[in-house]
N, C-alpha and C positions, 0 to 999 in steps of 0.2 A: 650789575643786574643783567645786562645783556649776556655776560659770560654764563651766568646761572641758567638763563633761558636756553642758551645754546647747548649747554650740557644736558639739560632736561630733554630738549628736542632730540639730541643725539641718542640719549638713553631710550627714549620712546621709540625712535626708529630702529634701534638695535633690538629692542624687545619685540617689535613688530616683525623684524627680519627673522628672529628666532621662532616666532609663532607661525609665520606664513607656511612653512613646510607642514606643520601639524594641521593647520587649517585646510591645506590642500588635500592631505591624506584623508581627513575627515569628510570633506566634500566628495572625494572620489568614492569613499565607502558608502556614503548616502546615495550616490547616483547608481551604485552597483546593486542596491536593494530594489526589489520589485516594488512597483508603485502601489500595488494592492496591499490590503492589510496582511496578507500572507507573508509579505516581505518586511513587515514592521511588527514584530512580535509583541513589544510592549504596548503599542497602540491597539493591537488586536485584542489583547487581554483587557484593556480599558473598555473598548467597545463592547466586548462580550459581557463585561460586568454591568453594563448599562441596559442590556436588552431585557425587557420585562417578560415574565412568564404569564402567558394567558392562553386560553383555549377557546376554540369555536364551539358554539352550541350547535344543535342539530341543523337549524336553518342555515347558519353560516357555513357549516361543513360542506353543504351541497351548493352554496351560492357565493363562494369567496371570489369568484371572477365575474360576477354580474350576469350570469347566463340567464336566458329567458325561462319562464315557468315550465314550458314543455321540456326543455333540456334538463332542468332540475328534476322533473318527474321521472325522466328516464334514468337519471343517476340514482335516485332513490330506489327505484324498482331493481336496477342492476345491483346495487349494493345489498339490498335485502336478499336477492337471490344468491349472491356470492356468500353472504353470511350463512344462509341456510345450507348451501353446499358444504362449506367448511364444517358446520355443525354435524351434518350427516356423515361426511366422508372422513373426518379426522377426530372423532370424539376421544379416543384413548390418548392420542398424542397431545391433544389440547388439554385434557384433564390432568395428565401427569406434569405438563409444563406449568399449569396454574398452581399445582401443588408445590412443585420445586421452586417456583419463582419466589416464594416467601423466604427461602433460605439461601438462594444463590444470587448474589449481587450482580453477577455478570448478566444473568437472564433479565433482571430488572432493568439494567442499563440498555441492553440491546433491544428489549421490548419497547422501551420508551423512546429510543432514538432510531427507530426504523423508518420514520417519516418525519416531515417538518413538524416541529413541536406543537403548532397550533391545532393540528389535526389529530395528534396522537391520543389524547384521552378518549375522544368519541370513537375512534377506530378501535382502540383496545377494548372498549366496553362492549363492542358488537361483533368484531371479527376475531375469533379465537384461533390463535396460531399454535402450532406444535413445534417444540424445540428438540424433540427426541427422534432418533432413528434406531433401528435394531439390527439392520443387516445391510451389507453392500455386496454387489456382484457385478462384474463387468464395468459398465459405466453408469450403473444405477444404484440408488439407495432405497431402502424400504422403511417406512415408518411403522409405528406400533399398531396401526390399523390395517396393515398389509398392502398399503398403496406403494407403488413403485414410481420413482422419479428419476429422470435423467439428471445426473449430477453436474451442476455448473458451479459448484462452490470450490472445487479443487482442493478442499480442506485448507484454504488460505495459502495455497501454493505447494503444499506437501505432495498432492496427488499428481505426479508426473506420468507414471507408467500404468496407472490403474490400480484400484484397491486390491485386486487379487494378487498383484505383484508384491504389494507391501505386506499382505497377510503372509505370503510365502517368505519374504525377507525376515519378518519377525520370527516366524517358526524356525527357519533355517538358522538364524542368528542365535536364538535361544538354545537350540540343540548344540550349536558349535561351542557355546560357553557353559553348558549345563553343569559340567563337572566342577567348574570354578564357582559358579553361582554369583551372588551379589557381593563378592569381596571387593572392597573399595581401597583405594590407595595404591596397591600394586596393579600392574597391567596384565591383561590377558595377551598372549602372544599375537593374536590377530591384529592388535594395534599396530605392530611393526609394518604389516602389509598395508593397512589402511593409510599410514603415513607415507609409505612409498608411493602409493597411487595418488594421494592428494598432492604430493609434491609434483608429480608428473602432470596432473590436471591443471594445477595452478601456475606452474612454472616458477615456483618459489621454494625457498630453502628449508623452512621449518614449519611445524604445525603445533597448535595448542587446541585442546578440546574444552568445551564449555557446555553449559546446561541449556542455553537458549540462544537465539539470534541476538536478542537485546544484550545479553551478557558478552557475546563475542564482539559486538561493535564497541561496547564499553572498554574491553581490554585492548582492542586495536587502537582506539583513540588514546588510551592511557599510555601505551607503549610509545606512540608517536610523540606525545608530549614529553615523556621521559627522555627519549633519545635526542630530540631536537632542542630540548630545554626552552621550548616556547609553549604558550598556554592556549592560544586560540585555535578553534577548529572552524572550518568553513563548511557549511552545509548549504544545500540549494533550496530555494523557495518551493514549498510543497512536498519535499521529499520526506519519507518516513524511515527512521532508523531505530525503531524501538521506542519505548515509553519513558526512558530516563531523562533527567532534566536537561542536560546539555544539548540533546538532539531533538527535543520537543519544547521549544521555547515559547510557544504561543498558548492559546486556550487549551485546556486539558492538563496543564502543568501548573501546580500552585506556586512555584517559584519563578521569579523573573530570570531571563537568560543572564549568564555570567560571562563565560569565555566562549561565546558563540557568535559568529557572523553568519547571517542568513542572506545569501546573495542570489542574484538572478542567474539562471542557467542559460548557456548558449548566448553569452553576452560579452562584448569586448570590454566593457567597463569592469566586469568581474575579473577578467584576466589582468587588467591594469592594477587592480587592488592586489592581486596575488604577486604581481611583479614588484610592487613598491613597498609593501608592508614587511616589517621584520618580526612580527609577533605571531605569525601563522605556523602552527605545528603540522596541520594536516587538512586535507580536503576529502570530504565524504561524498561519494556518488552512489546513488541508488539507480541502476539502469532502468528500472521500471518507469522512471520519470520521462523516459524517451517518448512514451505514449501521450503524456500531457505535461510538458515542461512548465515549471513554475506554477503549477496548480496542485492543490491538495488532493489527497486520495478521494476519488469520487464516491459518493454514497447518496442514497435517496433521502437521507435526513436533511440534506442541504438543497434538495431539488425543488426550490421555490419557483423557478421559472424554467425556461428552456435554453439558458445561457451556457450550459456545459459544453466544453469543446475538447476534442482529442484528435490527434493525428500523429502518425509515426513516419519519420523519414530516416531510414537506417543510414544512408550516406551522410546526411547532415549531422546526425548524432555521433557517428563515428569520427567525423572531422573534429567535432567539438572535444571529444574525449582525447583525441590525439594532440590537439593544441593544449589542452589542460595538462596532459602528460609532459609536454615540452616545458611549460612554465614551471610546473612542480619540480622537474629535474633541475632547471636553471636556478631555482630559488631554494633548493633543499627542503621542499615541502613534501611530506609523506602523502602519496595518493592512495586512498583506501577505496576499493570497490566493494560495496555492500551488495553481495549476491544472495543474501538470505532468501529473498523471495524468488528471484529469477534463476538461481543457480541450477545449471544443467538443463534448463528448459529451452534455452535458445540454441545451444550447441553442446556437444559432449564436453568441450572445454570451458563451458560457461560463457558469460558475457565478455570475458577477456578475448576469447577466440572469436566470438560473434562480431565484436566491434573492433577487433584488431588493435588492442591496447594492452600493455602490461602494467599492472598496478604494483605498488610497493607492498601492499597488504591486501588480502581478500578475505571477506567473511562469508561463510556458508552456513546453512541450517536447513530446516524443514525437510525437504526430500532426502537429503544426505543421510539422515538418521534411519532410512529404511522403514519409516513409519513410527519411529520413536523420537522423543525430543532430543535435539542436539544443537550446539553452536560450535563453529570451528573458525579459527583464525589461521591463515597461511601468510607467511611473510618472509622478507629477506632476513638472513641470519643476524645482521647488524641491528635490525629493529626488534627482533624477537627476544633478544637477551634481556634478562630481568635484573641484572646486577652489574656493577662496575668493578673490575678487578682492582683499580687504583683507589676505590672508595667502597670498601666492603660493607659498610652500613647503609649505603645508598642503593636501595633496591626498589623494584617496581613489582609489588606483590600482587599475585592473582592465583587463587586456587578456588576450589569448590568441592563440596563433598561428593557430588555425583559426576564430576568431570571424568570422562572416559569410563563410564559405567560399563561393566562387561557385556550386559545385554544390549546396550546401545551400540557398542563397538562391534558386536556380533551381527546385529541388523545392518550396520553400516557396511561391514564386509560383504554381506549378502547383496546389498544394493550396488556396491561397486563392482561385484561380480556380474550382476545383471547389466550394468551399464556397458560392459565390454562385450556382451553377447552380440552375435551378428544380427539377431532379430530386433534388438534394441537399437543398435547402430543404424539399422535400416530405417527406423522411425525418423532419424535426422536427415535422411536424404530427401531433398526437395521440401524441407519442413516449411519454410516461408511461403513457397509457392502454394503448397497444399492449404495452409490456414488462411492465406490471403484470398485464395479462390473460394474458400468456404464463406469467408466474410462477404465477399462480393456476391455470392449466391444468395445469402440471406438478405442482403441489401436490395438486390433485384426483386426478390419475392415481396419484400415489404413495400417497395415502390409500386409494384404491380397491384398490391392490395389496397393502395391508397391511404396508408396509415403514416403518421408523421414521426416515424422511428427509423433510425439507421444505427449501424454499429461501426466502431473503429477498433483496430486490433494491433497488438504487438505480438505476432506469432499466435500462440494459443491463449493469450490473455486479452480479453475483450472488454469493452465498455459500451454502453448504450447512449446514443445522442438523440435529441428531439428537435425536429425541424420546424415546429410550429409553437408559438408562445402558448404556454399552458401552466396553470397552477397545480395540475393533477397528474403530472407524469409519474409520480411515485406510486400511483395506483397500479401501474403495470406489473409490479412485482407480485401482486396478489392474484392477478389473472394468470400470470405465468405459472404460479404454483398450482392454481386450479386446473391447469392443463398439463400438469405432470412434470414440471421443471423445478428442480431444487436450487435455490439461491442462498447465498450467505446473507447475514443480517444487513449488509450494505446494499442489498437489493440489486437494482440494475446497474449500479456503479461499476461492478466488476464481475465478469464471468471468467472462470478458469477451466479450460478443457484439459482433460488428461490426453496424452498423446495416443492412447489406444482407441480413441473414437474412430469407428469405421465409417465409411460413407453412408451405410444404412443407418447407423446410430445418428449421424449428423442430420440426415434427411428427416428422421423422426423429430429431432429438436427443431428443425426449421418449420415443419408442419405445425407443431404445437405453439411455437413462438408466434407465427403469423396468425394462427387461429385466436390466440390470446389477445393480440393487438387488435384484431378485427372486432372481437367481442367488446373490448374496452371502448373502441370508437363508436360502435353501435349503441352502447349504453350511455353515450353523451359526455364522456370525460374529456374528450378533445374538441370541445366546442370552439369554433373559430369566429372571430369578429375583428373588424378592422381596427377597433379601438383597443384591442388586447395585444399589447406588445410586451417584450421583456422589460423594457424601461417602465412602462405603466404599471406592470405587476410589482416591480421593485419599489416604485414610488408609493403604491397603495399599501404595501407592507410597512414601509417607513411611516406612513401616516397612522396606521394602526398602532405601531409601537409607541409613537409619540403620544397618541391619545391615551394609551395604557399607562405611559410613564407620567404624563402630566394631566 
């Protein structure tokens, strides 16, 4: 009997000994995840599924923060005046948007998710927005009613050099390939020069062309898995890499994450996970996250309080990327830099040059197409190969009907020509100093105006922060539009300036921005009270949700 017990005890100890390393790795992985829901995608999806849909009535729309009657009256009057201004100033743009909304699902989505959902139905019923523009020139766009707006949308990152430059790139590119036309499959000769210059810009060996940034990232990850024979990718908390399943594992994706680890950026525990696990094929980095590490893309739809934070430290982020590079090299992990959004905005050689790091693969898109849609993967030759000589049936397939479309390649060639021009190269001289000084200038003016608003920036990519607890910060986007500033549907979450903004252009933006913020303050939306804190706001929303749920 004793002998049997001894054997059983030894077996149990042996099993425990075998299990301990796995338990240790699992704990290390858990500790490397961000503590917020953004770092725990499965839990985030569960929480999202529990949030009830409800909308504020008219009274609650103006009184969701417990403001006194006098403040509510100012809000009502201000909102009525704003609605009247929109009705008078933007009738054609609003009417066509309302007509198109019935058949364009994207318009339905962006219109519904422009502000926190509780406020959205009342706002949409009264404030009529336009989603159409008919012309662009310099740093401005024109709507259907002839109104001109200083453009802060940046066309989601496309607009680096100014719209006139891209119009010229498209025209030049079309003329360059006109004799070939839309012939697909074969290449136009300009592709050879595009590849030569992309290899030089990226410091990598080979190039493949795709139809979008999302598709380019998909192929980079696929090749990394193919060559390393490992299946997991590591992405960082809050980063965006397109809308496909593996890189969008939380809310917004109907499928749960499969072979994805979402870890904390700029964290020692993440490096420890990379050093010790044997199942990681690649690490995906979006340099845009340097502005708000471990936080999701900012948008006014989630602006329920004033807790949004952002700060850029170039030196610290450069050190992080260099350490990441060291660990990936040590462990045979493919380091992929996703420059779809920031490509060529930070430096002529992109984020690799700006942060002094060399990736194994880089993805580009947006501006590189010269105004037309494109995705590009640049990589080391050993990683770009799509077959194995010793296993001819073992391939990593990737094609697409419109890959290397002649007109896209022509526009790309025109863009790359422009990138080498002295006047464009001059835009990069003192780039950080210029845009940091502009951000400081706006912040100083906002402080002088006594409004609870500041900005943070990563070069020409900006976001708005709020220095006083409030439930109505999202209203600022509508005042900014009324003062002639065009924003994307994420509102004040992200401004993207084209590099051709002159000092005079920027001063005009400052004047309008400050005037919009002052008007919003005057009309009562930033009411301040000692009882109003970010924590109390969040608790109040939680109570509302529980009441709706139960």
